[in-house]
N, C-alpha and C positions, 0 to 999 in steps of 0.2 A: 502662501495660503495655508491656513490651519487645515489640518486633516479633520477628518469627522469621527468621532469616538464611537466604537462599537459598543452596543448594549453588552451589558455583562450576561455571561451564559449560566455562570456557576459551576461550570465543569471544571475538574481538575483531575489530570491523570487519566482523562477519558470518561470519568464518572460524574455525574451531578451531585449536587449537595445532597439530595435525598438517598441517593445509591450509596455516597460514602457514609451518611449517617445510619443506614440500614447495616452496612458492612461493620461498622464498628459495634452497633448492638449486637449483631451475631457474634462477634468476638468475644465480647463480654459474656453473653450468655454461654458460648461453648466453654470458656474458662470457668464459668461459674459451675458448669455440669461436672467438670473434672475436679475442682475443688470443694463444692458443697457436696457432691454425690460420693466423694472418696475420701481422701484425707487433705488437708484438717478438718473437713465439715464446714457448715455455714457459721457455726459459732466461733471456730478458730481462723477464720478468714478475715484479713482487713482489706480495704479499699486498695492499698498498695499492693498487696500480694495478688489482688485478683486483676488489677491493672497490669502488674508485670506479667502475670500470666497469659493475659489476653495480648501482650505486646503493644499496650497502648499506656497513655499518661493518666495520672489521676485527674488532671484537667478535662480530658476527654471523659473520663468517668462521669464527673459532675456535669457534664454537657448532656449524657444520656439517662442518667438516674441521680435521685436524690440521695438515697441510702442503699445499703447491701441488702435490706429487708426488701426494697423495690425490686432488686435483681432475682431474688428468690422468688418473689410473688409472680415476675414474669416466666421464671424457668418453670416453676410448678404450673401454671397454665399451659405453656409450650409442651411439657411433657404429656400432659392430660389430653392436649390438641392431637399430638401424635398417635396416641392410642385410639381416641375417637375416629381420626380418619381411617384408621385400620379397621376398627368395627364396622364403621358405616360402609367401607368397601366390601368388607365380608358379609354384611347383611345383603347388599345388592345382588352380590355373586350365589347367595343361598336362596334367593327369591324363588318360591315354589316348593321348597323341600319340606318335607314333614318335620313336626316340630322339634324331634330329638335330634335330628340331623342338622337343621339349621342353628340350633342353640350350641352344638358343638362346633360348627364352622365359626360362628360369631366368638365364642368364648376361647376357642384356640387361636383366633385372631389378636384378641384382646390379650391373653397371656403370653403370647409369643412377642408381641409389642413390647409390653412393659417390662418383661424379663429379660430381652434382648441385651440390655446393658443394665447391669446391677445398679449403676448410679441413678437410673430412672427411679427403681423401686426405693432408694434410699431419699429421693428428692419427694416423691409421692408421699410416703408411707412414715418417714422418720424425721427429715429435717424441717417439715412444715409444721411439725407438732409442737405447740407451746412456745411460738415465738413471739405472738402478739395477738390481740383480740382481732385485729384486722385481718390476719392471715388465717387465723381460725374460723372467720366468717367466709373467707375466699374458699377454705378447703371444705367446709360445709356446702357451700353454695356448689361448688364443683361437683361434690359428691350427689346433690340432689339432682344435677344434670344426668349423671349416670343412672340414678334411679327413675328419673323419667325416661330415659332411653329403653331402659329394661321393661318399665311398665307399659310402654307403647309396644314392645315386642310381645308382651302377654296379652294386651288387648286384641292384637292381632291373632293370636292363639285362640282367644275367646270366641271371636268372630268365626274363626274357621272350625269351631266345634271341638278343638283339641284342648280345651281347658274349662273348668266349671266357672260359669259367670259370678264374679264377685269383686269386692276391692281388695286388690293385692297391693296397695302401696305399703302396707306395713310388713308384709311377708316379703317384698323385695327389697325394703330397707335392710331386713336382717340378713338377707342373702348377699347383698353387696358386701356388708360387713364381714361375712365369710370368705368371698372372694377376695378381698384386700388382705385379710389376716392370713388365709391359706397360701398365698401367692408370695407375701412377704415372708413367711416362714420355710417355704420351700426356697426361696431365693437365698435365705440365711443358711441353708444346710440343715434346717430342724426336721425337715420331712423326707422320709426314705421313699421316694418315688421319682417316676419320670414326670415331665411336664404334662405329657399327653395323660398320664394316670391322674394328676391333678385336675385337670379340665374335665376329665371323664367323670371325676367325682363331684365335680360341681355342678355339672349337667344333670346328673342324678339328683342331687338336691334340688336343683329347680324344678325338675319334673314332678319330684315328689310332693312339692308345693302345689303344683297345678293341677294334681289329680283331682278330680270330682271328690267331695266330702260325702261318704257313705254314710246310711243311716245309723243312728246310735242304737247301740244295742241295749236292750232292756235290763235293767237289774234284777237280781234274783227276788 
């Protein structure tokens, strides 16, 4: 009598197909952080080199990604996602604190996350630049999300009477540029200061932006 065939479960080595795919993707992104974020960098990395670093085959690479640019795009979003998780957790912990203390907690969380690994700084502020119009659009879109996050914090400060009511988006956009530039320069060793001093300076800049604008002095 013929035996009854069991329906395939898709499991191999105790993992489902989805789990194996997620594991492959993680290994490729981990390898990309090492190669893109250090040496030889994104432009010096080949599909073969990335696959070897991940301990996988080029065939498996093309099962997960179309191009190395796709890997860089995914890695850029992942690095920003890690930083955003740190910021949101810090914001929740700082609930109810005065503006200066709250801003310090939040920016210390952001700075600590992005500078914990210099490769994250390089992915976010160096390797992503000038690759293609598509990645430039992604970079600006991700920056816009950071601007939205800070604007939401500023709106909360306005509602609590800690900042003058006005449209802060342009000022916040300039402030985000200062954050990125200063953290990149600090990570590269071009700023003679501790990370806490860098964060304190950024908070002072933000608080200066949020101070109510006084009356103009009449000219002579």
